[in-house]
C-alpha positions as CSV (number, residue, x, y, z in Angstrom):
1,M,18.6,-19.9,52.7
2,D,17.7,-20.6,56.6
3,G,14.0,-21.7,56.5
4,L,10.9,-22.1,53.6
5,V,7.8,-22.5,55.0
6,L,5.4,-25.1,53.5
7,S,1.6,-26.1,54.9
8,H,1.5,-29.6,53.8
9,P,3.9,-32.7,53.5
10,E,2.8,-32.7,50.1
11,Q,4.5,-29.4,48.8
12,L,7.8,-31.2,50.5
13,E,7.2,-34.2,48.5
14,R,6.9,-32.3,45.4
15,L,9.9,-29.8,46.5
16,A,12.1,-32.9,46.9
17,R,11.4,-34.2,42.9
18,V,12.2,-30.5,41.8
19,C,14.7,-29.2,43.9
20,V,16.5,-31.3,46.4
21,P,18.9,-29.0,47.5
22,A,16.3,-26.8,49.3
23,V,14.8,-29.7,51.4
24,P,17.0,-29.1,54.0
25,A,15.8,-26.0,54.7
26,A,12.2,-26.8,54.2
27,V,9.7,-26.4,57.7
28,L,6.3,-27.4,57.7
29,A,4.4,-24.8,59.7
30,G,0.9,-25.2,58.9
31,D,-1.1,-22.0,57.3
32,P,-1.4,-18.8,59.3
33,C,-4.2,-17.5,57.3
34,F,-6.4,-20.6,56.9
35,D,-6.0,-21.0,60.7
36,R,-6.9,-17.1,61.3
37,M,-10.1,-17.6,58.8
38,L,-11.0,-21.0,60.8
39,A,-10.5,-19.2,63.9
40,A,-13.5,-16.8,62.5
41,V,-16.1,-19.4,61.3
42,P,-18.3,-18.5,64.8
43,Y,-18.6,-14.8,63.4
44,R,-19.7,-16.1,60.0
45,E,-23.2,-14.0,60.4
46,R,-21.3,-10.2,61.7
47,F,-19.4,-10.2,58.5
48,R,-22.7,-10.7,56.6
49,R,-24.2,-8.1,58.3
50,A,-21.3,-5.8,57.8
51,L,-21.2,-6.5,53.8
52,G,-24.9,-5.8,54.0
53,V,-26.2,-9.1,53.5
54,R,-30.4,-9.6,54.8
55,R,-31.1,-13.0,56.3
56,G,-32.1,-14.8,53.6
57,Q,-30.1,-12.9,51.2
58,R,-27.4,-15.1,48.8
59,L,-24.0,-13.9,49.1
60,V,-22.0,-14.5,45.3
61,V,-18.1,-13.9,45.6
62,L,-16.4,-13.2,42.4
63,N,-12.6,-13.8,43.1
64,S,-9.9,-13.5,40.3
65,T,-5.9,-14.2,40.9
66,W,-3.5,-11.9,39.2
67,N,-2.6,-14.3,36.3
68,P,-3.0,-13.2,32.9
69,E,-5.4,-16.9,32.5
70,G,-7.5,-15.7,35.8
71,L,-10.9,-14.4,35.8
72,F,-10.1,-10.9,35.6
73,G,-7.6,-11.2,33.0
74,S,-8.4,-13.0,29.7
75,G,-10.4,-15.7,31.9
76,G,-7.8,-18.3,29.8
77,G,-8.5,-16.6,25.9
78,Q,-12.4,-16.0,26.6
79,D,-12.7,-12.4,28.5
80,V,-15.4,-13.8,30.9
81,L,-15.6,-10.9,33.3
82,P,-16.7,-7.9,31.2
83,G,-19.9,-9.7,30.0
84,L,-20.1,-11.9,33.6
85,L,-20.8,-9.2,35.7
86,P,-23.6,-7.3,34.7
87,R,-25.2,-10.2,33.8
88,L,-25.4,-11.4,37.0
89,A,-26.9,-8.3,38.1
90,T,-29.5,-8.5,35.6
91,E,-30.5,-12.4,36.0
92,L,-29.9,-12.5,40.2
93,P,-32.9,-10.6,41.6
94,T,-31.7,-7.5,43.9
95,D,-33.5,-8.7,47.0
96,D,-32.1,-12.3,46.6
97,Y,-28.6,-11.9,46.2
98,R,-25.6,-9.8,47.2
99,L,-22.8,-9.6,44.8
100,A,-19.0,-8.9,45.6
101,A,-15.7,-9.0,44.3
102,V,-12.2,-10.3,45.4
103,L,-9.4,-9.0,43.6
104,H,-6.1,-10.1,43.7
105,P,-3.6,-6.9,45.4
106,N,-1.5,-7.4,42.2
107,I,-4.7,-6.4,39.9
108,W,-5.5,-3.3,42.0
109,Y,-1.7,-2.7,42.2
110,G,-0.7,-3.0,38.4
111,H,-4.1,-1.3,36.9
112,G,-4.5,1.3,40.0
113,P,-7.5,1.9,42.2
114,G,-8.8,4.4,39.8
115,Q,-8.9,2.4,36.9
116,I,-10.2,-0.5,38.8
117,R,-13.1,1.4,39.8
118,V,-13.9,2.6,36.5
119,W,-13.8,-1.1,35.0
120,L,-16.4,-2.0,37.1
121,D,-18.7,1.5,37.8
122,R,-21.6,-0.1,36.2
123,A,-21.5,-3.4,38.1
124,R,-21.1,-1.0,41.5
125,R,-24.0,0.9,40.2
126,A,-26.2,-2.5,40.4
127,G,-25.0,-3.4,43.6
128,L,-21.5,-5.0,43.4
129,A,-19.5,-4.4,46.3
130,L,-15.6,-4.2,45.5
131,I,-13.7,-6.2,48.5
132,D,-10.7,-4.6,49.9
133,P,-8.1,-7.0,48.7
134,V,-5.5,-7.3,52.0
135,R,-8.2,-6.6,54.7
136,A,-11.5,-8.0,54.0
137,W,-10.9,-11.0,51.7
138,R,-11.1,-13.4,54.1
139,Q,-13.8,-12.2,55.9
140,A,-16.0,-11.8,52.7
141,L,-15.2,-15.4,51.8
142,L,-16.3,-16.2,55.3
143,A,-19.4,-15.0,54.7
144,A,-20.3,-16.4,51.0
145,D,-22.6,-19.0,50.3
146,L,-21.3,-19.1,47.0
147,V,-17.8,-18.4,45.4
148,L,-17.6,-17.9,41.3
149,G,-13.7,-17.5,40.5
150,D,-10.9,-19.1,38.8
151,F,-7.7,-21.5,39.7
152,G,-6.5,-19.2,42.1
153,A,-5.9,-19.4,45.9
154,V,-8.9,-18.3,47.2
155,S,-11.0,-20.5,45.2
156,Y,-9.3,-23.1,47.2
157,Y,-9.8,-21.4,50.5
158,A,-13.1,-21.2,49.6
159,A,-13.9,-25.0,49.2
160,A,-11.6,-26.0,52.1
161,L,-14.1,-23.7,54.2
162,D,-17.1,-26.1,52.1
163,T,-17.9,-22.8,50.3
164,P,-20.0,-24.1,46.9
165,V,-17.7,-22.8,44.0
166,L,-17.9,-22.4,40.2
167,L,-15.0,-22.1,38.4
168,A,-15.1,-19.8,35.6
169,A,-11.6,-19.9,34.7
170,D,-9.3,-22.7,34.9
171,G,-6.0,-21.7,34.0
172,A,-5.3,-24.5,31.8
173,G,-1.4,-24.8,31.8
174,V,-0.5,-22.7,34.2
175,L,-0.8,-25.0,37.7
176,D,1.5,-28.1,38.5
177,P,-0.6,-30.7,37.2
178,Q,0.6,-32.8,40.5
179,A,-0.6,-30.0,42.9
180,P,-3.8,-30.8,44.8
181,L,-5.2,-27.2,43.8
182,A,-4.7,-28.4,40.0
183,D,-6.4,-31.7,40.8
184,F,-9.4,-29.3,42.4
185,V,-9.3,-27.7,39.5
186,R,-10.0,-30.7,37.2
187,H,-13.1,-31.9,39.4
188,A,-14.4,-28.2,40.6
189,P,-17.9,-27.5,38.7
190,R,-17.8,-25.2,35.7
191,L,-19.3,-22.0,35.4
192,D,-21.0,-21.7,31.5
193,P,-20.9,-18.1,30.6
194,L,-23.1,-18.3,27.7
195,A,-25.8,-20.2,28.9
196,P,-28.4,-18.5,31.9
197,L,-26.6,-18.0,34.8
198,R,-29.5,-17.8,37.8
199,P,-30.0,-21.8,37.0
200,Q,-26.5,-22.3,37.5
201,V,-26.1,-20.1,40.8
202,E,-29.2,-22.1,42.2
203,G,-28.2,-25.6,41.1
204,A,-24.3,-24.9,42.6
205,L,-26.0,-23.9,45.7
206,A,-28.7,-27.0,46.2
207,G,-26.3,-29.8,44.6
208,H,-23.3,-29.0,46.7
209,R,-21.6,-31.8,48.5
210,P,-18.7,-32.1,50.9
211,D,-15.6,-32.6,49.7
212,P,-12.8,-33.0,52.5
213,A,-9.8,-32.9,50.5
214,P,-9.2,-28.8,50.0
215,A,-9.3,-28.8,54.1
216,R,-6.8,-31.4,53.9
217,F,-4.4,-30.3,51.7
218,V,-4.3,-26.7,52.7
219,T,-2.6,-27.6,56.0
220,S,-1.7,-30.5,57.9
221,E,-1.7,-28.6,61.0
222,P,-4.6,-26.6,61.5
223,A,-4.7,-24.0,64.3
224,R,-0.8,-24.5,64.9
225,S,0.7,-22.0,62.7
226,A,1.2,-19.7,65.1
227,E,3.0,-21.9,67.4
228,L,5.5,-23.8,64.8
229,L,6.2,-20.1,63.3
230,R,7.3,-18.9,66.2
231,R,9.3,-22.0,67.5
232,H,11.2,-21.5,63.8
233,F,11.7,-17.9,64.0
234,Y,13.2,-17.7,67.9
235,T,15.3,-20.9,66.5
236,L,17.2,-18.9,63.6
237,L,17.3,-15.9,66.0
238,G,19.4,-18.5,68.7
239,L,16.9,-17.0,71.3
240,P,14.1,-18.9,73.5
241,E,10.8,-18.7,73.0
242,P,8.5,-16.2,75.4
243,A,6.5,-18.3,77.9
244,A,3.0,-17.2,76.8
245,P,1.2,-18.8,74.4
246,A,1.4,-17.9,70.8
247,S,-1.2,-16.6,69.0
248,L,-2.5,-15.1,65.2
249,E,-3.8,-11.3,65.3
250,P,-8.2,-12.3,64.7
251,L,-9.5,-11.0,62.0
252,P,-11.3,-7.9,62.5
253,L,-14.5,-6.6,61.9
254,L,-15.5,-4.6,58.5
255,P,-17.3,-1.8,58.8
256,H,-20.7,-1.8,57.7
257,L,-20.8,-2.0,53.6
258,P,-24.5,-1.1,53.3
259,R,-25.7,-2.3,49.5
260,Q,-26.4,0.8,47.2
261,V,-28.1,0.3,44.3
262,T,-28.2,3.5,41.9
263,A,-28.8,2.2,38.1
264,P,-32.3,1.9,37.8
265,L,-34.7,-1.2,38.7
266,R,-37.2,-3.0,37.0
267,V,-39.9,-4.0,39.7
268,R,-42.1,-6.8,39.1
269,A,-45.0,-7.3,41.6
270,R,-48.1,-9.7,42.2
271,V,-50.8,-8.3,44.5
272,D,-53.2,-11.0,46.1
273,G,-54.3,-10.0,49.2
274,V,-51.7,-8.1,51.6
275,D,-49.4,-10.6,50.2
276,I,-46.9,-8.8,48.0
277,V,-44.8,-10.9,45.7
278,I,-41.8,-9.0,44.3
279,E,-38.7,-9.1,42.5
280,R,-36.3,-6.2,41.5
281,S,-33.5,-6.7,39.4
282,T,-31.1,-4.0,36.5
283,E,-33.2,-6.2,34.0
284,H,-36.1,-8.4,34.0
285,P,-36.4,-11.9,32.0
286,Y,-38.7,-12.6,29.7
287,S,-40.8,-14.8,31.9
288,A,-41.2,-12.2,34.4
289,E,-44.7,-11.9,35.9
290,G,-47.0,-9.3,37.4
291,D,-47.5,-5.5,37.7
292,A,-44.4,-4.1,36.4
293,H,-42.7,-0.1,37.5
294,L,-39.1,1.5,36.9
295,A,-37.7,2.5,40.1
296,V,-34.9,4.9,39.9
297,H,-32.4,6.0,42.6
298,E,-31.9,10.3,42.4
299,D,-28.2,9.6,42.0
300,T,-28.8,7.5,38.9
301,R,-26.0,8.4,36.5
302,R,-28.2,9.1,33.9
303,P,-30.7,11.7,34.7
304,G,-33.0,11.1,32.0
305,D,-34.0,8.1,33.8
306,L,-35.9,10.1,36.6
307,D,-38.0,11.7,33.9
308,L,-39.3,8.2,33.1
309,A,-39.1,6.5,36.5
310,D,-42.3,5.6,38.1
311,V,-40.5,5.3,41.7
312,I,-37.8,7.5,42.8
313,T,-35.8,6.7,46.0
314,R,-33.1,8.1,48.0
315,E,-31.9,7.6,51.5
316,G,-31.0,9.9,54.1
317,R,-31.4,10.7,57.9
318,P,-34.4,12.3,58.9
319,D,-33.2,15.5,59.9
320,D,-30.5,16.2,57.2
321,P,-30.7,19.7,56.6
322,R,-29.7,19.2,52.8
323,L,-32.7,17.5,52.0
324,G,-35.3,18.6,54.3
325,G,-36.2,15.7,55.6
326,P,-38.8,13.0,54.2
327,G,-41.9,15.3,53.7
328,P,-40.3,18.5,51.8
329,W,-37.7,16.0,49.7
330,T,-40.6,13.8,48.6
331,A,-42.9,16.4,48.0
332,E,-40.5,18.4,45.7
333,V,-39.2,15.5,43.6
334,L,-43.1,14.7,42.9
335,H,-43.5,18.3,42.0
336,R,-40.1,18.5,39.9
337,H,-41.3,14.8,38.1
338,P,-44.6,14.9,37.1
339,H,-45.1,11.8,35.6
340,C,-43.4,10.2,38.6
341,S,-45.7,8.4,41.0
342,A,-44.3,7.7,44.2
343,A,-41.4,9.3,46.0
344,V,-39.6,7.1,48.5
345,Y,-37.0,8.3,51.7
346,V,-35.6,5.5,53.4
347,T,-34.4,7.1,56.7
348,G,-32.6,3.7,58.0
349,P,-32.5,-0.2,56.9
350,D,-36.0,-0.9,57.9
351,T,-38.2,2.3,57.7
352,C,-38.4,4.7,54.5
353,T,-41.3,7.6,54.3
354,V,-43.3,7.0,50.8
355,R,-45.4,9.7,49.2
356,V,-47.8,8.1,46.4
357,R,-49.6,10.9,44.4
358,R,-53.0,11.3,45.2
359,C,-52.7,8.8,47.8
360,G,-51.1,10.4,51.0
361,V,-48.1,10.2,52.2
362,F,-47.3,6.4,54.7
363,R,-44.8,5.4,57.2
364,V,-43.5,2.2,56.1
365,C,-41.5,0.3,59.0
366,A,-40.2,-3.5,58.9
367,S,-41.9,-5.6,61.6
368,A,-39.6,-7.7,63.9
369,D,-39.5,-10.7,61.8
370,A,-38.4,-9.1,58.7
371,D,-35.4,-7.8,57.4
372,A,-35.7,-6.4,54.1
373,D,-35.1,-3.5,51.8
374,P,-37.3,-0.6,52.9
375,A,-36.9,0.4,49.2
376,A,-38.6,-3.0,48.3
377,A,-41.1,-2.5,50.5
378,A,-41.9,0.9,49.5
379,S,-42.6,-0.8,45.7
380,A,-45.0,-3.1,47.1
381,L,-46.8,-0.6,48.7
382,Y,-46.9,1.3,45.7
383,T,-48.3,-1.3,43.7
384,W,-50.7,-2.5,46.3
385,L,-52.4,1.1,46.4
386,A,-52.8,1.2,42.3
387,R,-54.3,-2.1,42.5
388,G,-56.9,-0.3,45.0
389,G,-55.7,-1.2,48.5
390,T,-56.2,1.4,51.0
391,V,-54.5,2.4,54.2
392,P,-56.8,2.3,57.2
393,A,-56.7,4.7,60.0
394,E,-55.3,2.1,62.3
395,G,-52.7,1.4,59.4
396,V,-52.0,-2.2,57.4
397,V,-49.0,-5.1,57.7
398,L,-48.0,-5.5,53.9
399,R,-46.4,-9.1,53.2
400,V,-43.4,-8.3,51.3
401,R,-42.6,-11.8,49.6
402,T,-39.1,-12.5,47.9
403,A,-37.1,-15.5,47.3
404,A,-35.5,-14.8,50.4
405,G,-38.3,-15.2,52.8
406,V,-41.6,-13.2,53.7
407,H,-41.3,-10.0,55.6
408,P,-44.4,-7.8,56.7
409,F,-43.9,-4.5,56.9
410,R,-46.3,-1.9,58.9
411,V,-47.5,1.0,56.7
412,A,-49.5,3.7,58.5
413,A,-50.7,7.2,56.9
414,D,-48.4,10.0,58.0
415,R,-49.4,13.0,59.8
416,P,-49.6,15.7,57.4
417,D,-46.2,17.9,56.6
418,Y,-47.4,21.6,56.7
419,R,-43.5,22.4,56.1
420,A,-43.7,20.0,53.1
421,V,-46.9,21.6,51.7
422,A,-45.8,25.4,51.6
423,A,-42.5,24.4,50.5
424,S,-44.7,22.8,47.3
425,Q,-46.9,25.6,46.9
426,R,-44.1,28.2,47.0
427,S,-41.9,25.9,44.2
428,R,-45.7,26.3,42.0
429,N,-45.8,29.9,42.8
430,R,-42.4,30.7,41.2
431,A,-43.1,28.2,38.6
432,R,-46.2,30.2,37.3
């Protein structure tokens, strides 16, 4: 062996206890993975926007190592994940939280991408983002507000970045009890998978206290791994080092991964003047208050849900020829689903067109200081109109309130869409 790269002298001490002949080959060269993350810390908000995290939302990243005792394995005999994912989507309001999963590459390669997506299909339809296990997990970790994981390195990296961590699988008996990772696992807060999840998540976020130990033991040479590794490699080759400074490839900005929820959403809304407090989730806790309605995406897995929907939504470009644009599509939806009261065509990250039966067609646009899903604003508008609200000729600003903040949206009556009216009339004539 010509070289055994270690990131901290603590590892050298443990190596000396278990394999003395390997000690001469040991090289302390820091941690290039952690150094790349440290260099990318200033771009955290960019990574969050790439993952579709809106201002005020909390990003919860689930991670699992590939060990059978990991969170995606048996969780140490409890098989935690299958029940945990749908409950997180149920208990954490859609507009306040974003969920993402980082699974070890060996999980993907061992089971196959198709099988992974099948297993997590329900959670994905509820809004879970599956993160690229090679190219994007570091960016997701930097973007996270909370990491829910196990005894793998990703949880330890998160703690080293001063991100709150809750452990759902501790890998008892798997780790070297003298390793810093084992000490971290012994003292890290635990997630009780049988107890209500939302209070535990909120408690972990509110009660987090910085712990310098993980960052101290990840590397003894922060920001120097490129220099130290290159020096070692050129020494092994017997060649002089280049004169230019050694550097690591920066973490790339991720492609935009907007959130899309196609599972039916149960909506509660409380109206107080032009203020509408709204909460959406795949289910509602028994204590939820306010007027209730069901919002269903047109691409729902169960078409029968559309017959029960109060509000039907979809996303599309205003000029999408397949859908005919907001006017024709909303008219078609209300004609096809006579029990539906509103059709919502989301045209962008902060705009949508809403057609409400017996009320008209409205353009909904976020104000400059708003950052919320326009479909949530559409549900707020629907509730406000049902409560007797009217949109004056000059328009009105509704203040949509979620736990993530207050988001003003301007609502204006859309001009008559004669093409939509004509298309709707033709559909009625054919139906006769």
